[in-house]
KEZAFI-233244 format. One line per 2 residues: number of its first residue (from 0); their letters; for each residue x, y, z negated of N, C-alpha, C. Coordinates in Angstrom, 3 decimals, padded with zeros to 6 digits. Example, Ala and Ser with C-alpha at 12.3 -4.5 7.8 and 13.67 -1.06 7.14 Angstrom:
0 = as = 013.190:-005.690:-007.800:012.300:-004.500:-007.800:013.200:-003.300:-007.800 | 012.850:-002.250:-007.080:013.670:-001.060:-007.140:012.900:000.030:-007.870
END
This chain:
0 = ml = -007.910:100.458:026.212:-009.289:100.720:026.615:-010.206:100.819:025.417 | -009.945:099.908:024.400:-010.747:099.949:023.175:-010.597:101.272:022.475
2 = tt = -009.328:101.830:022.474:-009.098:103.128:021.827:-009.888:104.207:022.526 | -009.905:104.183:023.828:-010.635:105.183:024.611:-012.112:105.129:024.315
4 = mi = -012.673:103.904:024.267:-014.098:103.750:024.000:-014.466:104.288:022.640 | -013.628:104.021:021.652:-013.927:104.507:020.301:-013.869:106.021:020.248
6 = kh = -012.859:106.630:020.892:-012.746:108.084:020.902:-013.881:108.708:021.672 | -014.355:108.033:022.736:-015.440:108.584:023.536:-016.705:108.785:022.718
8 = kd = -016.896:107.941:021.704:-018.059:108.050:020.836:-017.765:108.940:019.645 | -016.665:109.630:019.690:-016.286:110.621:018.672:-016.115:110.026:017.291
10 = yn = -015.716:108.756:017.229:-015.396:108.169:015.930:-014.004:108.585:015.558 | -013.778:108.798:014.288:-012.443:109.150:013.799:-011.831:107.890:013.233
12 = vs = -011.233:107.101:014.111:-010.691:105.805:013.695:-009.198:105.835:013.850 | -008.505:105.394:012.851:-007.048:105.420:012.877:-006.505:104.293:013.726
14 = dn = -005.236:104.440:014.164:-004.570:103.372:014.939:-004.458:102.086:014.151 | -004.273:102.175:012.820:-004.150:100.951:012.006:-005.435:100.136:012.047
16 = vi = -006.549:100.837:011.984:-007.834:100.128:012.031:-008.006:099.427:013.366 | -007.610:100.177:014.439:-007.738:099.593:015.777:-006.880:098.336:015.894
18 = rn = -005.647:098.419:015.346:-004.773:097.236:015.383:-005.401:096.084:014.617 | -006.028:096.381:013.484:-006.654:095.321:012.680:-007.805:094.659:013.434
20 = vf = -008.514:095.489:014.233:-009.610:094.923:015.019:-009.083:093.930:016.040 | -007.986:094.328:016.748:-007.362:093.405:017.713:-006.943:092.107:017.049
22 = va = -006.297:092.213:015.870:-005.835:091.012:015.155:-007.005:090.119:014.812 | -008.090:090.725:014.328:-009.259:089.936:013.937:-009.869:089.212:015.127
24 = vf = -009.961:089.927:016.270:-010.548:089.318:017.473:-009.752:088.124:017.935 | -008.413:088.317:018.021:-007.575:087.202:018.487:-007.523:086.051:017.488
26 = tl = -007.596:086.379:016.179:-007.600:085.326:015.157:-008.847:084.475:015.264 | -009.990:085.162:015.422:-011.242:084.415:015.568:-011.235:083.539:016.816
28 = ag = -010.658:084.093:017.873:-010.565:083.297:019.102:-009.743:082.053:018.894 | -008.663:082.150:018.085:-007.801:080.991:017.829:-008.446:079.981:016.928
30 = cq = -009.428:080.371:016.111:-010.059:079.456:015.144:-011.271:078.743:015.719 | -011.616:078.982:016.961:-012.767:078.319:017.546:-012.530:076.809:017.644
32 = sp = -013.607:076.023:017.436:-013.490:074.553:017.477:-013.088:074.097:018.863 | -012.189:073.076:018.944:-011.786:072.557:020.245:-012.945:071.848:020.925
34 = ap = -012.888:071.771:022.203:-013.946:071.094:022.967:-013.999:069.621:022.572 | -015.231:069.052:022.376:-015.348:067.638:021.963:-014.737:066.710:023.002
36 = qe = -014.073:065.661:022.487:-013.449:064.681:023.378:-014.329:063.443:023.480 | -014.268:062.793:024.611:-015.032:061.564:024.796:-014.475:060.459:023.902
38 = pt = -015.365:059.612:023.299:-014.877:058.533:022.426:-013.994:057.552:023.183 | -013.005:057.018:022.472:-012.079:056.062:023.076:-012.727:054.683:023.131
40 = vp = -012.757:054.102:024.277:-013.324:052.752:024.444:-012.219:051.730:024.208 | -012.423:050.797:023.202:-011.369:049.806:022.940:-011.129:048.905:024.141
42 = ev = -009.915:048.516:024.316:-009.556:047.652:025.437:-010.055:046.239:025.189 | -010.745:045.665:026.137:-011.272:044.301:026.023:-010.219:043.329:026.525
44 = is = -009.853:042.373:025.620:-008.848:041.377:025.975:-009.562:040.130:026.483 | -009.310:039.740:027.675:-009.954:038.580:028.276:-009.056:037.350:028.130
46 = ip = -009.632:036.272:027.513:-008.884:035.026:027.333:-009.169:034.118:028.521 | -008.165:033.603:029.175:-008.382:032.726:030.330:-009.262:031.530:029.968
48 = pn = -010.191:031.120:030.829:-011.085:029.992:030.546:-010.352:028.711:030.176 | -009.204:028.456:030.789:-008.462:027.227:030.483:-008.010:027.187:029.026
50 = ev = -007.639:028.340:028.492:-007.227:028.389:027.092:-008.415:028.153:026.168 | -009.560:028.719:026.513:-010.772:028.510:025.722:-011.146:027.030:025.718
52 = is = -011.108:026.410:026.892:-011.452:024.988:027.004:-010.491:024.128:026.191 | -009.207:024.430:026.240:-008.224:023.652:025.472:-008.511:023.726:023.978
54 = tl = -008.877:024.899:023.503:-009.199:025.071:022.082:-010.442:024.270:021.708 | -011.468:024.346:022.541:-012.709:023.619:022.268:-012.507:022.113:022.303
56 = la = -011.708:021.638:023.255:-011.440:020.191:023.338:-010.687:019.696:022.114 | -009.739:020.496:021.621:-008.993:020.106:020.418:-009.936:019.971:019.231
58 = ka = -010.869:020.908:019.098:-011.853:020.831:018.007:-012.745:019.602:018.166 | -013.151:019.332:019.407:-014.034:018.189:019.660:-013.346:016.869:019.327
60 = et = -012.099:016.734:019.732:-011.368:015.486:019.493:-011.121:015.257:018.010 | -010.850:016.327:017.270:-010.669:016.203:015.824:-011.971:015.768:015.162
62 = al = -013.072:016.384:015.562:-014.374:016.017:014.995:-014.735:014.572:015.327 | -014.458:014.153:016.570:-014.762:012.779:016.985:-013.945:011.777:016.176
64 = an = -012.676:012.065:015.975:-011.804:011.164:015.213:-012.252:011.032:013.767 | -012.896:012.061:013.246:-013.363:012.048:011.857:-014.851:011.725:011.744
66 = nr = -015.410:011.179:012.837:-016.810:010.731:012.872:-017.807:011.849:012.592 | -017.424:013.085:012.908:-018.377:014.189:012.852:-018.994:014.293:014.250
68 = lt = -019.891:013.388:014.547:-020.395:013.259:015.911:-021.408:014.348:016.265 | -022.449:014.474:015.449:-023.456:015.518:015.689:-023.736:016.346:014.441
70 = tp = -023.046:016.067:013.377:-023.146:016.850:012.150:-021.747:017.034:011.580 | -021.518:018.110:010.788:-022.435:019.193:010.423:-022.759:020.069:011.628
72 = in = -023.783:020.880:011.496:-024.326:021.597:012.646:-023.336:022.551:013.290 | -022.379:023.071:012.493:-021.449:024.075:013.038:-020.057:023.525:013.346
74 = dn = -019.871:022.225:013.174:-018.548:021.638:013.457:-018.706:020.155:013.759 | -019.106:019.846:014.973:-019.243:018.450:015.370:-018.793:018.291:016.822
76 = ay = -018.433:017.091:017.171:-017.866:016.818:018.497:-018.838:017.182:019.616 | -020.115:016.847:019.425:-021.113:017.130:020.464:-021.202:018.628:020.750
78 = lw = -021.180:019.433:019.707:-021.243:020.896:019.858:-020.082:021.413:020.698 | -018.856:020.979:020.364:-017.679:021.494:021.065:-017.643:021.018:022.521
80 = yl = -018.051:019.761:022.763:-018.076:019.273:024.146:-019.126:020.031:024.973 | -020.258:020.344:024.373:-021.277:021.101:025.090:-020.772:022.500:025.460
82 = qv = -019.989:023.094:024.576:-019.454:024.418:024.870:-018.452:024.361:026.029 | -017.698:023.271:026.106:-016.802:023.096:027.258:-017.618:022.991:028.537
84 = la = -018.693:022.202:028.495:-019.516:022.011:029.692:-020.265:023.280:030.087 | -020.478:024.177:029.133:-021.096:025.458:029.464:-020.157:026.305:030.331
86 = id = -018.854:026.061:030.170:-017.860:026.776:030.986:-017.604:026.037:032.292 | -017.495:024.706:032.187:-017.214:023.878:033.365:-018.128:022.653:033.315
88 = th = -019.205:022.708:034.076:-020.236:021.659:034.021:-019.690:020.266:034.306 | -018.675:020.185:035.136:-018.162:018.876:035.557:-016.842:018.513:034.875
90 = he = -016.565:019.127:033.724:-015.284:018.856:033.067:-015.209:017.389:032.644 | -014.233:016.676:033.159:-014.158:015.225:032.959:-013.981:014.843:031.491
92 = sa = -013.060:015.503:030.796:-012.785:015.134:029.401:-013.999:015.350:028.514 | -014.737:016.430:028.767:-015.931:016.706:027.963:-017.009:015.659:028.210
94 = nv = -017.204:015.282:029.473:-018.200:014.256:029.792:-017.813:012.897:029.212 | -016.531:012.576:029.259:-016.055:011.317:028.649:-016.253:011.369:027.135
96 = gi = -015.990:012.532:026.539:-016.159:012.677:025.098:-017.594:012.454:024.661 | -018.545:012.982:025.408:-019.954:012.771:025.072:-020.315:011.295:025.209
98 = sd = -019.770:010.641:026.210:-019.992:009.198:026.352:-019.410:008.438:025.151 | -018.260:008.879:024.657:-017.648:008.241:023.477:-018.530:008.400:022.242
100 = iv = -019.189:009.538:022.116:-020.103:009.754:020.987:-021.231:008.731:021.040 | -021.812:008.567:022.227:-022.901:007.598:022.393:-022.426:006.194:022.057
102 = ek = -021.242:005.828:022.541:-020.712:004.486:022.300:-020.488:004.232:020.815 | -020.045:005.257:020.101:-019.848:005.086:018.651:-021.171:004.838:017.951
104 = yl = -022.171:005.622:018.287:-023.474:005.429:017.674:-024.029:004.040:017.989 | -023.845:003.575:019.214:-024.351:002.260:019.595:-023.618:001.140:018.862
106 = sw = -022.310:001.312:018.673:-021.552:000.287:017.941:-022.000:000.232:016.482 | -022.299:001.390:015.906:-022.803:001.412:014.527:-024.199:000.792:014.455
108 = ai = -024.985:000.992:015.492:-026.316:000.392:015.522:-026.223:-001.130:015.527 | -025.319:-001.666:016.328:-025.159:-003.120:016.408:-024.659:-003.691:015.089
110 = sn = -023.630:-003.059:014.510:-023.059:-003.593:013.264:-024.075:-003.545:012.128 | -024.890:-002.501:012.083:-025.908:-002.429:011.038:-027.019:-003.443:011.264
112 = sd = -027.342:-003.685:012.521:-028.336:-004.710:012.818:-027.841:-006.083:012.399 | -026.576:-006.354:012.653:-026.007:-007.670:012.319:-025.938:-007.914:010.821
114 = tg = -025.904:-006.854:010.034:-025.844:-007.021:008.578:-027.208:-006.818:007.924 | -028.249:-006.717:008.748:-029.600:-006.650:008.198:-030.134:-005.257:007.937
116 = sv = -029.352:-004.226:008.240:-029.820:-002.850:008.024:-030.540:-002.366:009.278 | -031.733:-002.902:009.482:-032.453:-002.655:010.730:-032.842:-001.188:010.882
118 = ar = -033.354:-000.586:009.814:-033.783:000.810:009.891:-032.616:001.724:010.262 | -031.491:001.479:009.644:-030.305:002.297:009.942:-029.829:002.044:011.371
120 = af = -029.934:000.807:011.821:-029.514:000.472:013.175:-030.325:001.263:014.201 | -031.634:001.319:014.012:-032.474:002.066:014.950:-032.254:003.576:014.819
122 = dy = -031.875:004.022:013.637:-031.554:005.441:013.460:-030.342:005.817:014.317 | -029.323:004.961:014.299:-028.146:005.225:015.129:-028.483:005.140:016.618
124 = ln = -029.348:004.214:016.976:-029.781:004.116:018.372:-030.462:005.415:018.818 | -031.326:005.940:017.961:-032.029:007.178:018.298:-031.069:008.359:018.407
126 = ka = -030.029:008.366:017.586:-029.036:009.433:017.677:-028.266:009.341:018.996 | -027.980:008.118:019.395:-027.315:007.929:020.693:-028.195:008.457:021.822
128 = ks = -029.490:008.177:021.749:-030.420:008.664:022.773:-030.476:010.185:022.794 | -030.409:010.809:021.612:-030.504:012.270:021.554:-029.294:012.939:022.198
130 = vd = -028.171:012.226:022.238:-026.971:012.777:022.874:-027.024:012.596:024.382 | -027.367:011.377:024.828:-027.445:011.116:026.276:-028.353:009.916:026.508
132 = es = -029.617:010.197:026.755:-030.604:009.124:026.913:-030.354:008.290:028.166 | -029.601:008.844:029.108:-029.356:008.125:030.356:-028.122:007.222:030.293
134 = hp = -027.468:007.158:029.146:-026.253:006.333:029.038:-026.580:004.876:029.375 | -025.790:004.222:030.207:-026.127:002.876:030.691:-026.160:001.786:029.624
136 = si = -025.533:001.996:028.474:-025.487:000.953:027.443:-026.695:000.981:026.516 | -027.486:002.040:026.565:-028.572:002.190:025.592:-029.628:001.102:025.740
138 = aa = -030.028:000.796:026.961:-031.086:-000.203:027.165:-030.687:-001.569:026.612 | -029.438:-001.967:026.841:-028.978:-003.281:026.366:-028.954:-003.337:024.845
140 = ve = -028.475:-002.267:024.223:-028.407:-002.254:022.761:-029.813:-002.231:022.168 | -030.705:-001.478:022.783:-032.082:-001.432:022.277:-032.734:-002.813:022.356
142 = ay = -032.482:-003.536:023.437:-033.028:-004.889:023.571:-032.435:-005.816:022.515 | -031.140:-005.632:022.248:-030.466:-006.459:021.231:-031.066:-006.217:019.859
144 = ls = -031.270:-004.952:019.513:-031.846:-004.630:018.196:-033.255:-005.187:018.077 | -034.009:-005.091:019.150:-035.386:-005.600:019.121:-035.413:-007.108:018.906
146 = sk = -034.468:-007.805:019.524:-034.415:-009.259:019.346:-034.039:-009.628:017.915 | -033.224:-008.804:017.288:-032.805:-009.091:015.921:-033.953:-008.969:014.932
148 = tt = -034.877:-008.074:015.223:-035.973:-007.855:014.275:-036.929:-009.041:014.230 | -036.874:-009.923:015.243:-037.752:-011.092:015.256:-037.118:-012.293:014.542
150 = lr = -035.859:-012.163:014.153:-035.200:-013.273:013.473:-035.686:-013.425:012.035 | -035.740:-014.670:011.594:-036.058:-014.935:010.188:-034.766:-015.065:009.395
152 = ta = -034.867:-014.914:008.107:-033.677:-014.979:007.254:-033.891:-015.932:006.081 | -032.794:-016.508:005.639:-032.773:-017.326:004.420:-031.589:-016.842:003.577
154 = rf = -031.839:-016.574:002.315:-030.798:-016.007:001.442:-030.423:-017.011:000.344 | -029.116:-017.114:000.096:-028.592:-018.014:-000.925:-027.679:-017.220:-001.861
156 = pi = -028.133:-016.907:-003.077:-027.269:-016.203:-004.033:-026.048:-017.040:-004.369 | -024.892:-016.407:-004.498:-023.643:-017.127:-004.808:-022.881:-016.407:-005.921
158 = dk = -023.618:-015.844:-006.869:-022.987:-015.011:-007.900:-022.031:-015.791:-008.790 | -022.201:-017.100:-008.925:-021.333:-017.873:-009.813:-020.195:-018.576:-009.075
160 = iq = -020.091:-018.384:-007.787:-019.054:-019.062:-007.008:-017.724:-018.327:-007.133 | -016.690:-019.072:-007.437:-015.329:-018.543:-007.498:-014.422:-019.466:-006.679
162 = pg = -013.405:-018.930:-006.014:-012.523:-019.791:-005.209:-011.750:-020.763:-006.086 | -011.570:-021.968:-005.602:-010.800:-022.964:-006.345:-011.208:-024.362:-005.939
164 = ek = -010.241:-025.223:-005.695:-010.514:-026.588:-005.244:-011.246:-027.402:-006.306 | -011.089:-027.043:-007.584:-011.690:-027.826:-008.664:-013.115:-027.384:-008.986
166 = nv = -013.582:-026.337:-008.302:-014.926:-025.838:-008.565:-015.931:-026.720:-007.815 | -016.240:-027.880:-008.399:-017.074:-028.888:-007.742:-018.475:-028.364:-007.482
168 = ea = -019.050:-027.637:-008.434:-020.421:-027.142:-008.292:-020.526:-026.160:-007.118 | -019.537:-025.269:-007.017:-019.547:-024.273:-005.942:-019.429:-024.955:-004.590
170 = qs = -018.514:-025.939:-004.477:-018.313:-026.608:-003.196:-019.534:-027.421:-002.797 | -020.233:-027.979:-003.781:-021.448:-028.725:-003.489:-022.533:-027.794:-002.942
172 = kl = -022.636:-026.622:-003.527:-023.640:-025.664:-003.064:-023.319:-025.173:-001.650 | -022.032:-024.972:-001.387:-021.633:-024.504:-000.059:-021.886:-025.575:000.989
174 = re = -021.756:-026.860:000.627:-022.057:-027.943:001.574:-023.548:-027.928:001.911 | -024.380:-027.668:000.932:-025.822:-027.609:001.177:-026.162:-026.456:002.124
176 = ia = -025.498:-025.332:001.912:-025.744:-024.173:002.789:-025.257:-024.478:004.200 | -024.120:-025.172:004.314:-023.590:-025.535:005.629:-024.564:-026.439:006.374
178 = ee = -025.220:-027.340:005.660:-026.214:-028.222:006.285:-027.386:-027.399:006.839 | -027.785:-026.341:006.084:-028.870:-025.475:006.550:-028.443:-024.681:007.789
180 = id = -027.182:-024.281:007.818:-026.672:-023.558:008.995:-026.783:-024.438:010.226 | -026.404:-025.727:010.094:-026.495:-026.662:011.221:-027.947:-026.897:011.614
182 = rl = -028.809:-027.083:010.629:-030.207:-027.416:010.909:-030.929:-026.278:011.612 | -030.633:-025.060:011.179:-031.332:-023.883:011.716:-030.599:-023.255:012.894
184 = da = -029.385:-023.751:013.161:-028.534:-023.126:014.175:-028.439:-021.621:013.902 | -028.065:-021.313:012.663:-028.133:-019.937:012.180:-026.792:-019.219:012.304
186 = si = -026.881:-017.900:012.423:-025.695:-017.056:012.242:-025.689:-016.625:010.783 | -024.513:-016.248:010.275:-024.451:-015.978:008.840:-023.772:-014.649:008.542
188 = vi = -024.186:-014.083:007.408:-023.541:-012.904:006.842:-023.140:-013.260:005.425 | -021.875:-013.056:005.103:-021.365:-013.382:003.771:-021.151:-012.077:002.999
190 = ya = -021.857:-011.940:001.890:-021.679:-010.786:001.002:-020.888:-011.260:-000.212 | -019.731:-010.650:-000.438:-018.875:-011.063:-001.553:-018.199:-009.837:-002.163
192 = pt = -017.848:-009.904:-003.457:-017.229:-008.742:-004.114:-015.798:-008.470:-003.663 | -015.131:-009.489:-003.095:-013.762:-009.292:-002.615:-013.593:-009.954:-001.256
194 = dg = -012.639:-009.460:-000.501:-012.364:-010.032:000.814:-011.849:-011.467:000.675 | -011.045:-011.710:-000.366:-010.492:-013.049:-000.576:-011.570:-014.084:-000.836
196 = lg = -012.565:-013.726:-001.649:-013.646:-014.671:-001.932:-014.478:-014.907:-000.678 | -014.722:-013.858:000.080:-015.495:-014.003:001.307:-014.841:-014.951:002.286
198 = rw = -013.521:-014.830:002.438:-012.804:-015.707:003.362:-012.794:-017.153:002.869 | -012.669:-017.348:001.555:-012.683:-018.704:000.996:-014.041:-019.366:001.244
200 = iy = -015.119:-018.603:001.043:-016.466:-019.137:001.285:-016.621:-019.527:002.758 | -016.128:-018.667:003.635:-016.220:-018.956:005.068:-015.480:-020.249:005.415
202 = qk = -014.288:-020.433:004.863:-013.498:-021.638:005.134:-014.253:-022.890:004.700 | -014.881:-022.814:003.528:-015.594:-023.986:003.016:-016.844:-024.282:003.850
204 = ln = -017.538:-023.221:004.253:-018.709:-023.435:005.100:-018.295:-024.022:006.449 | -017.247:-023.463:007.017:-016.789:-023.905:008.329:-016.313:-025.353:008.305
206 = an = -015.772:-025.761:007.164:-015.273:-027.137:007.046:-016.406:-028.152:006.963 | -017.624:-027.673:006.701:-018.741:-028.594:006.502:-019.844:-028.451:007.550
208 = tr = -019.566:-027.728:008.632:-020.545:-027.616:009.716:-020.039:-028.398:010.934 | -020.971:-028.749:011.835:-020.610:-029.555:012.995:-019.735:-028.779:013.972
210 = sr = -019.974:-027.495:014.090:-019.171:-026.672:014.994:-018.736:-025.405:014.260 | -017.709:-024.789:014.798:-017.174:-023.582:014.158:-018.240:-022.489:014.127
212 = is = -018.385:-021.865:012.988:-019.412:-020.838:012.837:-018.784:-019.451:012.940 | -019.615:-018.486:013.326:-019.190:-017.091:013.295:-019.871:-016.431:012.099
214 = ai = -019.158:-015.532:011.477:-019.711:-014.902:010.281:-019.302:-013.438:010.225 | -020.129:-012.671:009.553:-019.836:-011.262:009.271:-019.600:-011.140:007.779
216 = fe = -018.557:-010.389:007.409:-018.234:-010.195:006.000:-018.681:-008.809:005.562 | -019.271:-008.741:004.374:-019.620:-007.460:003.782:-019.216:-007.481:002.306
218 = is = -018.529:-006.417:001.868:-018.194:-006.287:000.452:-019.443:-005.872:-000.305 | -019.798:-006.625:-001.339:-021.019:-006.332:-002.086:-020.893:-006.853:-003.514
220 = ns = -021.505:-006.145:-004.439:-021.548:-006.604:-005.831:-022.701:-007.575:-006.066 | -023.460:-007.842:-005.022:-024.538:-008.841:-005.100:-024.209:-009.960:-004.114
222 = pq = -023.270:-010.844:-004.489:-022.799:-011.867:-003.540:-023.910:-012.828:-003.129 | -023.952:-013.094:-001.832:-024.935:-014.015:-001.291:-024.554:-014.382:000.133
224 = iv = -025.169:-015.443:000.626:-024.994:-015.854:002.022:-026.358:-015.730:002.681 | -026.399:-015.000:003.782:-027.678:-014.787:004.492:-027.612:-015.515:005.825
226 = lr = -028.588:-016.353:006.067:-028.706:-017.073:007.339:-029.756:-016.394:008.204 | -029.441:-016.159:009.481:-030.401:-015.561:010.423:-030.661:-016.576:011.532
228 = ye = -031.950:-016.815:011.809:-032.286:-017.839:012.798:-033.627:-017.501:013.425 | -033.917:-018.129:014.569:-035.177:-017.880:015.268:-036.287:-018.758:014.720
END
């Protein structure tokens, strides 16, 4: 048909030229860009909630065991337990874990109060409140800390005391302190550079008081005996 059309217009075109035109037309048709394809959407892999919870609980328990209770901000037990509860509000292990965090803070508050670190004790109490203010143990511990702040103290430096039955001066001083413990009905904290010296001091004090005394030991380079009384 193309040959007929060309001849109809009285063009003098050779068969070779006509063949070249056909080749060019079909070649151009073959070089046309393919139709655009829709972008491939990546497959979304869904992890079962139970597996996510197991991973979060493992992180929480590790942090709790290493006393990372609420810090650092990106890896602490409270954070991981909260993420579990975001998936399952009533998850028993997560709720127990948060209670354990509060209990740890409260125990640290009590121990610091007993050794005279009142500011630190209340700091731990406040941290416990920030985790779960409704925890049933908070009120009792807060009352205990408040009662401790009203106690008076008496301090007896013991820097020259060394264990030994022949240390007459040391034993005489410890007898005097024991008399004060009886008179004041005091509780005591023993600060000593070694555990062995602390225990020896306790034995000597206990041997010279009317009733068995309770004492807290603290390792310190500033040895002393602190009496707490009302």
